Every structure is written in structure tokens, then in C-alpha cells.
C-alpha angles and dihedrals in degrees: 000000000000122000096261090052092050090051092052092045091053091052096048090050090049093048091042132231093290096056107028126098108283095198091058093048090051090051092052093050089049090052091049092051091055095048117080111233125217115235116245096247090062092069116094088215088067092064109030133053114267093250093059093041095055113116113240119244116262111254115214109251094237090057092050092052092049092051090049090050093050089052091050090049091051090050092050093049090047091052091049093050092050091048094050093050098042120059116220114239123239122239114272094245137026132034120346138174116278115257133171121332109225124197139148126246131168092358090305133110112233137184133199131192117262092267091054098255133115096044109193141168118263101173126021111149101139095264125112103261120189145171106011112201127188120225116248090257092047097235098113141033124213122198142158119259129188106193092197137359114281090016121117122273115249125211103226132188123198137168119261088263093053095255130120096046112197127180105219099180142350117214122178090193094061109106128192088259090059092043093053087066113082118247120241119240119207112242091248092049094235098112141030125209120208142161126248138157130263128174090343095310132104110244140180129238134183118212127194109240090228090060095245096130151337127220134189117241104224105215102156137272100309129092111272124198143152101041116203121191116218117241089244092050092232097114142026113212121206144174115246132190131191129168095336095319120110132185150155123256139167130212138178116265087248093057097256134116100032113198120199108206113170135352139183127205113211115225115263090238091053110033093168094057091099097054093109098030109127090357112153095014117171141207119240109244088250094050092236098120148000126242117214144145126238139176124270108111096018091293135353138179127232146148134230129197126211090271094060096251108148124209116191115224104179126000115158116179092212101046143019136253123194146144096063120189126186124223120246092252091051093234099107139046121200122196141155119262144186093045090312096307095117142026122236143183134203140175116270091257092053098257127117097039117178137165116245097194142272114347114248090181101066096146104103088246121117117249127224128244117222116245093246092050098238100101143042127204125200146148114290119234086201089066095046090263088293096103136064129231139172135215125196116227093227088054105024096163094062108081117204107208117211114227097241124156118267097258141088109312126202134213113300128229127203124219116232116220131183112267 
């Protein structure tokens, strides 16, 4: 109804049906008959309490836009805060950004910045601490620790800043020789594989990182050392030895489906000839093959896939090549050549071989490729193999010496960060 009709209706109701204007009432009734009426059940007020049925006040459009803008701004600020306080994780395989370099020296665990500077102590608790190894995602470090002489070694995990110390396993049969070999993290960071002794044999174990349990990995009757977890997590490779024969094999983490890949039988007149064969082998980042060195012409470099197919990378009759390492992208293999006098690099299929320059890492100990693929860190012969140095692949003849203490230095491990 319009305003005049409402006023007339109020007057008619006030004067009563006997005195009000009849023509106006007739007009109202006529209008009502022409207007469809909603049944009572169709009104929400019929079914809900009045407080719920009240219509909300209309908010001006400008105010609504301002409120929405404020909410979006709060969301952006919250995301920025979380991003600044939670480091992104790198991909489990392939190139990554360079993080800290961890190593042991003088029974301590030390770390250096990615460029080798700012060497500082991470763990110095009076124990013998050896072989720090970063997890694949770079969030934790595992190492061996012997609290006191003749006490069992403990497998310990800490955060990259040294906090959150957790004892994963305690093993009285782990010797310093076993502890010197880096442990093997599973790609998902839930478990760690390591070697120990049992009844006069070297055996493999897998420990849960939360310390909930340790299980022996049954690989057969031969000595088994140097476990290496495949990037996919489907296999654990290991070096085995039995009566002068050494080899590489891979087995499922549950101890099934052993694959014997390559082997070498030492001559009867020189049973120790195979001591370094397959030592320091590595998985390719895609898990498709292993890179290793063996003895034919004093030392050669090759790769083998899980079907046992071998591809020779470097095999010179007049000299030796050894200590191969594969780049983070899996495209290149670096190794020492000419009996350790120079450093070389080749494509992963053995083509494109070239000499980079004199070998600063002439210590018969494998070097480490940086996560971003631009640098290599190894043990410096100039420091009697008790110091670490780095070379850049774009300037391999310039050696960057890490400011490590003048004491026995263990194998380094490089932290992976998200690019």
C-alpha cells in the first residue's frame, strides 16, 4: 500500500466500520482480491524464533569491500609470517641450494657456511663425535657419539643448530671403523641404516629415527658395510665381502629381493687387493644406477644398473682413475685420474671426458659435490689429508680452503636447502 492508502486505512479503523468511508474500504477489499496472498506456512517467522528470523541490516557496499580488504590483508600478513619462520624443504632428489657443510674434527662436530667460511662448533660435549650426515631434506644431522672410552657408541640425531638431541640407537658392537662410515638416511627421514658387528661379521641394521626400534637387515652370510639408501627408498645398496671376493648388492628395506650387481675376486697372491674396490660408491639421483671404481688397470670408473648392466666411464690402461662422484642432476661424473694427479669430469654415459686441472684432493678419499652442482669439497693433500678444501667448476684451479682446525678431519656432509 502507498502512504495515502495507509493513512485512510488508519482513519477508517480508528472511526470504526460504522463511521469510516465505505468507498475507501471497498477499494481496499478490491485491491486485496487482486493481489495474490502467501500462505502462512511460507513465512520463515512461522517456523523459527524471532531472533533468528530477523532480517539483517543492510551494510553499505563500501563498508563490505573495506571489510573484505582487511581480511585479505590479514591473510597475506599471516602467510608471510609463516613463510619467514618455516623453511621450505628441498626436493628429495636433484639439485638444491647449498646449506651448511658439516664434518667432524678433534672429536667435535663442526659446521661451515656454504662458502666454507665461518667454521664453528656444533657439538662439543666431551664425547667422541664422528661422521655427521645431513638428512635428505636438510632438517636433521645424524652422527655417532661415544660418551666415554669403552662405552657403546650411540647414534644421535640433532637439528642443524645442535638442538633437539635424540639418541636413536645404542650399539656396543659399533667400532670407530664402522662409525667413520656415514650412515644412510631413508629419503623420507623416518629411518637410518648403518653397519655394525655381530658374531665376527659386519652386518646392517635399520633404526627408526624416533628411537622406537632397531632391526637387523638380513642380507646373507657375507660381511655387509656402507649402506646407501636409494633415492626412491625402494632399495638399500651395500658393499659385501666374503673370502677375498667383494661386491655391490641391493636389497629391499625389509630384507627381501636381494640383487647382486657386480663383484671382484682378489688374486690369491694378493688377498688385500680388493680392500678399496667399490669403496665410496654412490647412487645416481634418479636411482637408476650406482657409480663406483674397481681394479683392472690400477683403477677404473664404471656404473651398474639394477639389472647388473655395466657401463665403463673411464678405463685407461696406462694409468688409474678412482673415487667417482655424481652430480646432483645426474648428468656428470667427476673422478681423479692419472694415478690421482688430476681431476676430471665426464658425462654420465662416459662421453665428453675432460681434465679440469691438478687434483687438490689426492687423498684416496671421495669428495662431495655441492647440492647446487657448482662446487666440490674434498680432503686436501696439501694439508696431509686432514683439511678440507673446495673448488668451483668454473674455476677448478683455485682452491678454497676451509678454515678447519688442524686435526683429523672426517668426511663432510652438505646440507640441502630449497632453491
